[in-house]
C-alpha positions as CSV (number, residue, x, y, z in Angstrom):
1,M,-65.5,-29.7,-50.0
2,P,-68.7,-29.1,-47.3
3,I,-70.9,-32.5,-46.4
4,C,-74.0,-33.4,-44.9
5,P,-73.7,-35.4,-41.4
6,N,-76.7,-36.8,-42.6
7,C,-77.2,-37.5,-46.9
8,E,-73.5,-37.6,-47.0
9,S,-73.7,-35.2,-50.4
10,E,-70.7,-33.2,-50.6
11,Y,-71.7,-29.9,-51.6
12,M,-69.3,-26.3,-53.8
13,D,-67.7,-24.4,-51.1
14,N,-70.0,-22.0,-50.4
15,I,-73.2,-23.6,-49.1
16,T,-73.5,-24.1,-45.8
17,I,-77.0,-25.6,-45.4
18,C,-78.5,-29.4,-47.2
19,P,-80.7,-28.1,-49.9
20,D,-81.9,-31.9,-49.1
21,C,-82.4,-32.3,-45.4
22,G,-81.8,-28.7,-44.0
23,V,-78.7,-29.4,-42.3
24,E,-75.8,-27.8,-42.0
25,L,-72.6,-29.0,-43.4
26,V,-69.8,-30.1,-41.7
27,K,-65.6,-29.7,-43.5
28,N,-65.1,-33.6,-45.0
29,D,-62.4,-33.6,-42.7
30,E,-64.4,-33.3,-39.2
31,F,-66.7,-35.1,-41.1
32,T,-64.3,-38.8,-42.1
33,E,-62.9,-38.2,-37.8
34,N,-66.8,-39.2,-36.9
35,L,-67.5,-41.8,-39.3
36,T,-68.5,-44.9,-37.2
37,T,-66.1,-48.2,-38.0
38,P,-66.6,-52.3,-36.5
39,E,-63.4,-51.7,-34.7
40,D,-66.2,-48.8,-32.5
41,Y,-68.5,-52.2,-32.1
42,Q,-68.1,-55.3,-29.4
43,I,-70.4,-58.0,-29.2
44,V,-72.7,-58.1,-25.8
45,Y,-74.3,-61.0,-26.5
46,S,-74.7,-63.8,-28.4
47,T,-78.4,-66.3,-29.3
48,S,-79.4,-68.8,-31.7
49,E,-83.0,-66.5,-31.6
50,E,-83.9,-64.2,-33.4
51,Y,-86.5,-62.9,-31.4
52,E,-84.6,-62.4,-28.1
53,A,-81.8,-61.2,-29.9
54,E,-84.8,-58.5,-31.9
55,M,-86.0,-58.3,-28.0
56,L,-83.2,-57.2,-26.5
57,K,-82.0,-54.7,-28.4
58,A,-85.5,-52.6,-28.4
59,N,-85.3,-52.5,-24.6
60,L,-81.8,-51.5,-25.4
61,D,-82.7,-49.4,-27.6
62,G,-85.1,-47.8,-24.8
63,A,-82.5,-47.4,-22.8
64,G,-80.2,-45.0,-25.7
65,I,-78.2,-47.6,-26.4
66,E,-78.0,-48.2,-30.4
67,A,-77.4,-52.3,-30.8
68,L,-76.2,-54.3,-33.8
69,I,-77.8,-57.5,-34.8
70,V,-75.3,-59.9,-36.8
71,P,-76.8,-62.8,-38.0
72,K,-74.1,-65.2,-38.6
73,K,-76.2,-67.7,-40.7
74,D,-74.1,-69.0,-44.1
75,R,-76.7,-70.5,-46.0
76,N,-74.4,-71.9,-48.7
77,F,-74.0,-74.4,-45.8
78,P,-77.4,-76.8,-45.6
79,A,-78.1,-78.3,-42.2
80,V,-81.6,-79.8,-40.5
81,G,-82.8,-77.1,-38.4
82,D,-80.5,-74.1,-37.4
83,L,-77.3,-73.8,-36.1
84,A,-76.8,-69.8,-36.5
85,V,-75.0,-68.0,-33.6
86,I,-77.1,-64.1,-33.7
87,D,-74.4,-61.9,-32.2
88,L,-76.2,-57.9,-30.7
89,L,-73.7,-55.6,-30.7
90,V,-73.0,-52.2,-28.7
91,K,-70.5,-49.6,-29.2
92,K,-67.6,-50.4,-27.2
93,E,-68.9,-47.3,-24.6
94,D,-71.5,-48.7,-23.8
95,F,-71.1,-52.1,-23.2
96,E,-70.9,-52.1,-19.5
97,E,-74.5,-50.6,-19.6
98,A,-76.0,-53.0,-22.3
99,T,-74.8,-56.1,-20.7
100,R,-76.3,-54.4,-17.0
101,I,-79.3,-54.1,-18.4
102,I,-79.6,-57.5,-20.7
103,N,-78.7,-59.3,-17.6
104,D,-81.4,-58.2,-15.4
105,I,-83.4,-58.7,-18.3
106,N,-82.5,-62.3,-18.0
107,S,-82.3,-62.5,-14.3
108,N,-85.8,-61.0,-14.8
109,T,-88.5,-64.5,-14.0
110,N,-92.1,-63.5,-14.0
111,P,-94.8,-65.4,-12.7
112,P,-97.2,-67.3,-15.0
113,I,-99.5,-66.0,-16.2
114,E,-103.0,-67.4,-15.3
115,E,-106.0,-67.8,-17.2
116,N,-109.3,-66.7,-16.7
117,P,-111.3,-69.2,-14.8
């Protein structure tokens, strides 16, 4: 049975275009071979600050590198402060480039912003 690679709906064999998405359908075997799994990703950076992970993700996205933010906060464990680690993951094939971009960002020291007198 053909499947839509966009919405993942399955259709009868005589249908070639997804009526909802307008995308050409692919064979089910072809679709499952191209699915992304957790094994396809690698941790490229860890932080305790959500804003830092979001900013790095935005920079990686801008460079065409898909990144995922995975918080590891355990809401069942009461603690003072936020001790959770947040991992930033990228696909294994993008790991070297993502590491280079993150290292460039972290090594960039901008001068302080001067206030107008």
